[in-house]
C-alpha positions as CSV (number, residue, x, y, z in Angstrom):
1,M,-26.2,3.6,-32.5
2,K,-25.6,5.9,-29.4
3,P,-22.2,6.9,-28.3
4,K,-21.6,5.3,-24.7
5,P,-22.3,7.7,-21.6
6,R,-18.3,8.8,-20.6
7,R,-18.0,7.7,-16.7
8,A,-16.2,10.9,-14.7
9,R,-13.2,10.0,-13.7
10,Q,-12.3,9.7,-10.2
11,P,-9.3,12.0,-8.7
12,L,-5.7,10.3,-8.0
13,V,-5.0,10.7,-4.6
14,P,-1.4,9.7,-2.7
15,L,-2.6,7.2,-0.1
16,L,-1.3,9.8,2.6
17,Q,-4.3,12.1,2.3
18,L,-6.0,8.4,2.8
19,A,-4.3,6.2,5.8
20,H,-1.4,6.3,7.8
21,A,1.3,3.2,7.9
22,R,3.5,1.7,9.8
23,S,6.3,-1.2,8.9
24,G,9.5,-3.0,10.5
25,D,10.4,-6.2,9.2
26,K,11.1,-9.8,9.9
27,G,13.7,-11.5,8.4
28,D,13.8,-10.9,4.9
29,T,10.3,-9.9,5.0
30,A,9.0,-6.0,5.5
31,N,6.0,-5.6,7.0
32,I,3.8,-2.5,6.2
33,G,0.2,-1.5,8.4
34,L,-2.2,0.2,6.3
35,I,-4.9,2.0,8.2
36,A,-7.5,4.3,6.9
37,L,-8.0,7.8,8.7
38,K,-11.8,7.5,8.2
39,P,-13.9,4.5,8.5
40,E,-15.3,5.5,5.4
41,Y,-12.0,5.3,3.2
42,Y,-11.2,1.4,3.9
43,P,-14.0,0.6,1.6
44,V,-11.7,2.4,-1.0
45,L,-8.6,0.9,0.4
46,L,-10.1,-2.4,-0.2
47,K,-10.8,-1.9,-3.6
48,Q,-7.5,0.3,-4.9
49,V,-4.6,-1.3,-2.8
50,T,-4.6,-5.1,-3.7
51,A,-1.6,-6.9,-3.7
52,G,-0.7,-6.7,-6.8
53,R,-1.0,-3.1,-7.0
54,V,1.3,-2.9,-4.1
55,A,4.0,-5.2,-5.9
56,R,4.2,-3.3,-9.4
57,H,4.6,0.0,-6.8
58,F,7.6,-2.1,-5.3
59,R,8.9,-3.5,-8.2
60,G,12.8,-3.7,-9.1
61,I,12.8,-3.4,-4.5
62,I,11.3,-6.7,-3.7
63,Q,12.0,-9.9,-5.0
64,G,9.2,-12.1,-3.6
65,K,5.9,-12.2,-3.4
66,V,3.3,-10.0,-1.8
67,E,0.7,-10.5,0.6
68,R,-2.1,-9.0,1.8
69,F,-4.2,-8.9,4.8
70,E,-7.5,-8.1,6.2
71,L,-8.1,-6.3,9.3
72,P,-11.5,-4.6,9.0
73,N,-12.1,-4.6,12.8
74,L,-9.5,-2.1,12.7
75,N,-9.8,-0.6,9.3
76,A,-6.8,-1.7,7.8
77,L,-4.8,-3.8,5.8
78,N,-1.4,-5.6,6.3
79,F,1.4,-6.3,3.6
80,L,3.9,-9.2,3.6
81,L,6.7,-7.8,1.0
82,H,9.3,-10.8,0.9
83,G,12.4,-11.3,-0.1
84,A,12.5,-6.9,0.2
85,L,15.7,-6.9,2.4
86,G,18.4,-8.2,1.0
87,G,18.5,-10.7,3.7
88,G,17.2,-8.5,6.5
89,G,18.9,-7.1,9.5
90,T,22.6,-7.5,10.0
91,L,22.8,-9.9,7.0
92,S,21.6,-6.7,4.5
93,L,24.0,-4.0,2.8
94,K,20.5,-2.0,2.3
95,T,20.6,1.5,4.2
96,D,17.5,0.7,5.8
97,A,17.9,-3.4,6.1
98,Q,14.5,-3.2,9.0
99,G,11.6,-1.5,6.2
100,K,11.5,1.3,8.2
101,V,11.0,3.7,5.0
102,F,8.4,1.3,3.2
103,S,5.7,2.5,4.9
104,T,6.3,6.2,3.5
105,A,7.2,4.8,0.4
106,L,3.6,3.2,0.0
107,L,2.1,6.5,1.3
108,R,3.2,8.3,-2.1
109,M,1.3,5.6,-4.2
110,K,-1.8,7.4,-5.6
111,I,-5.4,5.5,-6.2
112,A,-8.6,6.4,-7.9
113,V,-10.8,7.9,-5.3
114,P,-14.7,8.8,-5.5
115,A,-15.1,12.6,-6.4
116,G,-15.9,14.6,-3.0
117,L,-14.5,12.1,-0.9
118,V,-11.0,13.3,0.0
119,G,-11.4,17.6,1.0
């Protein structure tokens, strides 16, 4: 029996090398916009940055579900992180009650990319 050929490992890179992001709040929900730096990065973001993956990245920080919305005309994804802000705005005792640092935190997440995609 022939051994299966090994698939080349894809390098892991932080999202910061593929996208920029903005975040904010609406009540107790943090909102993160993730925008591909180049159109060719968008398919990788679609495949790798799922709602489940984002929920795992923020495990212990958010209490509710994560929703993902695709914006292909903008090469962007939008995420809603429910239960992320301790009640939100004036009700929260969190340092960042408006969710401004969630975008920076998401950009630290590492994802697999095809070799040679990012220089």
